[in-house]
ROLO-815449 format. One line per field, with one value per residue: x, y, z of N, C-alpha, C, O, CB in turn; residue number from 1; residue in three letters. Coordinates in steps of 0.02 Angstrom, whole numbers, plus 50000, padded with zeros to 5 digits. Each point is the difference from the previous one (the first is absolute). Glycine has a CB too. Example, Ala and Ser with C-alpha at 12.3 -4.5 7.8 and 13.67 -1.06 7.14 Angstrom:
2
n_u	[50660|50077]
n_v	[49716|50112]
n_w	[50390|49902]
ca_u	[49955|50042]
ca_v	[50059|50059]
ca_w	[50000|50003]
c_u	[50045|49961]
c_v	[50060|50055]
c_w	[50000|50037]
o_u	[50052|50025]
o_v	[49999|50055]
o_w	[50033|50008]
cb_u	[49853|50034]
cb_v	[49942|49913]
cb_w	[50029|49884]
num	[1|2]
residu	[Ala|Ser]
This chain:
89
n_u	[49289|50103|50013|50076|49861|50145|50068|49916|50039|50154|50001|49936|50104|50126|49949|49986|50139|50087|49934|50034|50114|49993|50113|50117|50077|49925|50102|49874|50085|49863|50073|49929|49854|50016|50048|49867|49908|50067|49988|49846|49964|50074|49888|49855|49908|50048|49878|50011|49900|49956|49969|50064|49921|50137|50060|49882|50018|50151|49968|49890|50099|50112|49904|50027|50092|50034|50052|50097|50075|50028|50071|50095|50066|50048|50060|50094|50063|50042|50078|50095|50032|50052|50092|50084|50024|50025|49976|50089|50074]
n_v	[49289|50026|50133|50104|50052|50064|49886|50051|50152|49974|49916|50122|50103|49915|49987|50154|50042|49902|50049|50166|50051|50002|49879|50026|50001|49854|49879|49965|49885|49927|50086|50135|49936|49938|50140|50069|49896|50017|50156|50001|49902|50091|50121|49904|49974|49850|50036|49831|49986|49862|50059|50039|50084|50049|50045|50098|50072|50038|50062|50100|50058|50031|50089|50150|50079|49950|49859|50047|50105|49888|49902|50108|50034|49852|49982|50127|49950|49865|50072|50068|49870|49917|50120|49998|49841|49912|49887|49993|49876]
n_w	[48941|50141|49885|50102|49896|50041|49906|49878|50023|49996|49865|49923|50050|49957|49851|49981|50055|49914|49855|50032|49918|50167|49998|49861|50145|50049|49974|49895|50110|50016|50111|49965|49997|50145|50060|49947|50072|50140|50007|49966|50116|50114|49962|49999|50129|49960|49899|50081|49871|50062|49838|49868|50112|50064|49862|49975|50139|49972|49859|50060|50109|49895|49893|50102|49898|50144|49962|49886|50092|50108|49900|49936|50139|50020|49854|50016|50137|49927|49881|50103|50086|49881|49944|50135|50010|49835|50113|49843|50063]
ca_u	[50042|50018|50045|50004|49984|50046|50059|49985|49998|50068|50036|49980|50028|50073|50011|49986|50048|50067|50004|49994|50062|50021|50042|50048|50066|49998|50007|49936|50008|49947|50013|49985|49927|49971|50017|49956|49933|50000|50006|49936|49949|50013|49977|49929|49960|49980|49929|49992|49934|49994|49959|50004|49955|50038|50053|49968|49980|50061|50022|49955|50016|50067|50003|49983|50059|50037|50033|50053|50056|50029|50038|50055|50051|50039|50038|50054|50050|50034|50044|50059|50037|50033|50049|50057|50029|49979|50024|50020|50065]
ca_v	[50054|50052|50043|50070|50037|50056|49974|50000|50070|50026|49967|50032|50068|49994|49979|50057|50053|49980|49995|50068|50037|50038|49961|49963|49996|49951|49929|49968|49928|49969|50011|50070|50009|49968|50043|50059|49977|49983|50062|50035|49966|50012|50067|50004|49950|49939|49992|49930|49980|49928|49984|50048|50055|50042|50032|50053|50055|50036|50037|50056|50049|50028|50032|50071|50042|50010|49937|49983|50046|49979|49939|50018|50036|49950|49959|50042|50004|49936|49996|50040|49968|49940|50025|50026|49945|49935|49940|49951|49968]
ca_w	[49974|50047|49961|50017|49938|49994|49966|49928|49978|50001|49946|49938|49998|49990|49931|49956|50011|49979|49927|49972|49988|50059|50045|49959|50031|50055|49982|49991|50010|50040|50071|50016|49997|50059|50057|49996|50020|50072|50038|49993|50038|50071|50019|49983|50037|49964|49987|49984|49976|49993|49941|49944|50018|50046|49960|49961|50046|50019|49941|49991|50052|49990|49934|50000|49986|50062|50020|49952|50013|50064|49987|49955|50038|50038|49952|49974|50054|50002|49940|50014|50054|49973|49952|50038|50039|49970|50034|49950|50010]
c_u	[50010|50054|49998|49989|50046|50064|49990|50000|50071|50042|49984|50030|50075|50015|49991|50054|50070|50007|49994|50067|50025|50050|50051|50067|50003|50006|49930|50004|49944|50009|49983|49924|49966|50015|49955|49930|49998|50004|49936|49946|50010|49976|49925|49960|49983|49925|49989|49928|50000|49958|50011|49956|50036|50055|49972|49982|50061|50024|49956|50014|50066|50005|49973|50065|50043|50038|50057|50060|50038|50043|50061|50056|50045|50042|50059|50055|50041|50047|50064|50043|50038|50054|50063|50037|49980|50032|50020|50066|50049]
c_v	[50051|50042|50071|50040|50059|49978|50001|50071|50027|49968|50032|50069|49998|49981|50059|50054|49981|49992|50068|50035|50038|49963|49957|49991|49948|49929|49968|49925|49975|50015|50072|50012|49968|50040|50062|49980|49987|50064|50040|49969|50009|50068|50009|49948|49940|50000|49928|49985|49924|49980|50052|50061|50049|50037|50058|50059|50041|50042|50060|50055|50035|50040|50071|50039|50006|49937|49982|50046|49980|49938|50015|50034|49951|49956|50041|50009|49936|49992|50038|49969|49939|50021|50025|49945|49932|49942|49946|49969|50023]
c_w	[50056|49967|50026|49935|49990|49964|49924|49972|49994|49944|49933|49992|49988|49928|49952|50008|49975|49925|49966|49995|50061|50044|49962|50034|50056|49974|49997|50009|50047|50074|50020|49998|50060|50063|50002|50024|50075|50042|49997|50044|50075|50023|49986|50041|49955|49991|49977|49981|49994|49940|49946|50014|50048|49964|49960|50044|50021|49941|49988|50052|49987|49935|50000|49988|50062|50021|49953|50008|50062|49990|49955|50037|50038|49953|49973|50052|50003|49940|50014|50056|49975|49949|50035|50037|49970|50037|49950|50018|49948]
o_u	[49952|50055|49947|50045|50014|50029|50045|50025|50017|50038|50044|50023|50026|50046|50041|50027|50034|50056|50010|50050|50058|50036|50018|50035|50054|49977|49958|49956|49969|49952|49968|49973|49952|49958|49978|49968|49953|49963|49978|49964|49952|49995|49972|50028|49990|49963|49995|49952|50052|49986|50028|50017|49995|50012|50030|50008|49995|50018|50024|49999|50006|50049|49965|50054|50061|50059|50053|50057|50062|50056|50055|50059|50061|50056|50056|50059|50060|50054|50054|50061|50060|50053|50056|50061|49965|50054|50002|50040|50058]
o_v	[50032|49976|50025|50003|50019|50039|50020|50013|50032|50035|50012|50019|50039|50028|50010|50024|50041|50000|50005|49976|50018|50032|49946|49951|49984|49985|50013|49963|50040|50015|50010|50036|50028|50005|50020|50037|50022|50007|50028|50035|49998|50013|50053|49949|50007|50024|49986|50025|49967|49941|50054|50055|50061|50059|50054|50058|50062|50059|50053|50059|50061|50037|50021|49975|49994|50003|49978|49978|50002|49996|49977|49987|50008|49983|49974|49998|50002|49972|49975|50002|49993|49969|49993|50003|49962|50006|49941|50030|49979]
o_w	[50022|49986|50019|49958|49943|49963|49963|49945|49950|49967|49959|49947|49960|49970|49955|49950|49968|49973|49939|50025|50002|50039|50023|49986|50024|49945|50043|49979|50035|50035|50052|50043|50027|50045|50054|50038|50034|50049|50051|50035|50038|50060|50014|50019|49940|50043|49940|50030|49995|49990|50012|49981|49991|50014|49999|49980|50003|50009|49981|49983|50011|49990|49954|50012|49996|50018|50022|49995|50002|50025|50014|49986|50000|50017|49995|49983|50011|50008|49986|49995|50014|49996|49974|50008|50033|50028|50017|50036|50000]
cb_u	[50006|49916|50036|50036|49867|49924|49981|49907|49870|49954|49956|49872|49883|49968|49920|49850|49900|49955|49941|49836|49906|49853|49888|49907|49963|49952|50157|50013|50157|50037|50123|50139|50055|50054|50141|50099|50030|50093|50145|50067|50037|50103|50141|50001|49961|50136|49990|50141|49931|50025|49886|50006|49904|49962|50032|49948|49910|50014|50021|49914|49931|49998|50024|49847|49874|49855|49839|49856|49874|49847|49839|49859|49861|49856|49839|49859|49865|49848|49846|49876|49855|49842|49851|49878|50032|49935|49925|49898|49887]
cb_v	[49950|49953|49903|49974|49946|50013|49908|49882|49983|49984|49881|49917|50001|49938|49874|49952|49995|49943|49880|50029|49993|50023|50052|50093|50136|50094|49981|50128|49968|49894|49904|50000|49975|49884|49940|50011|49926|49883|49974|49996|49919|49911|49991|50091|50085|49912|50137|49946|50143|50050|49890|49850|49864|49862|49837|49856|49868|49851|49841|49863|49871|49868|49867|50007|50069|50081|49984|49981|50090|50053|49954|50024|50091|50018|49962|50062|50076|49979|50017|50100|50047|49963|50038|50105|50111|50050|50086|50033|49921]
cb_w	[49859|50116|49880|50140|50070|50142|50137|50070|50105|50157|50106|50057|50117|50151|50074|50057|50131|50137|50068|50023|49880|49958|50058|49914|49947|50121|50012|49943|49948|49879|49944|49911|49848|49900|49941|49866|49852|49926|49925|49847|49870|49931|49961|49864|50131|50003|50028|50049|49943|50133|50061|49939|49994|50078|49994|49940|50039|50072|49969|49970|50071|50074|49996|50068|49917|50017|50027|49926|49942|50037|49997|49921|50011|50072|49973|49943|50054|50053|49938|49969|50068|50022|49950|50005|50071|49860|50080|49876|50051]
num	[1|2|3|4|5|6|7|8|9|10|11|12|13|14|15|16|17|18|19|20|21|22|23|24|25|26|27|28|29|30|31|32|33|34|35|36|37|38|39|40|41|42|43|44|45|46|47|48|49|50|51|52|53|54|55|56|57|58|59|60|61|62|63|64|65|66|67|68|69|70|71|72|73|74|75|76|77|78|79|80|81|82|83|84|85|86|87|88|89]
residu	[Met|Leu|Lys|Asn|Ala|Met|Glu|Glu|Ile|Val|Gln|Gly|Ile|Val|Thr|Val|Leu|Met|Ser|Gly|Ser|Asp|Tyr|Gln|Ile|Phe|Cys|Lys|Cys|Gln|Gln|Cys|Gln|Glu|Asp|Ile|Ile|Ala|Leu|Ser|Leu|Asn|Thr|Leu|Pro|Ala|His|Tyr|Val|Thr|Ser|Glu|Lys|Gly|Arg|Thr|Ala|Val|Phe|Glu|Arg|Met|Asn|Ser|Lys|Glu|Asn|Leu|Glu|Trp|Ile|Asn|Lys|Arg|Val|Ile|Gln|Ser|Ile|Tyr|Thr|Val|Gly|Lys|Tyr|Pro|His|Arg|Ser]
């Protein structure tokens, strides 16, 4: 198992934010959500793990108020960027 744990964290945050009322005006299609995730991940450090134990350790480290605010800020910036410049067909 080789996985970027940050990708899983960002996917969860994007899912929660896009289903909330604060972002109703933004497109929620699969392509836009993937663009938001990709753009967010390009601004965040990767945290690759090779085991469930490693995944849990990354989640515990990232689960502080400061880290979650830092990640959320980058995801929100990505939502607005993709909303302004969507790549849908």
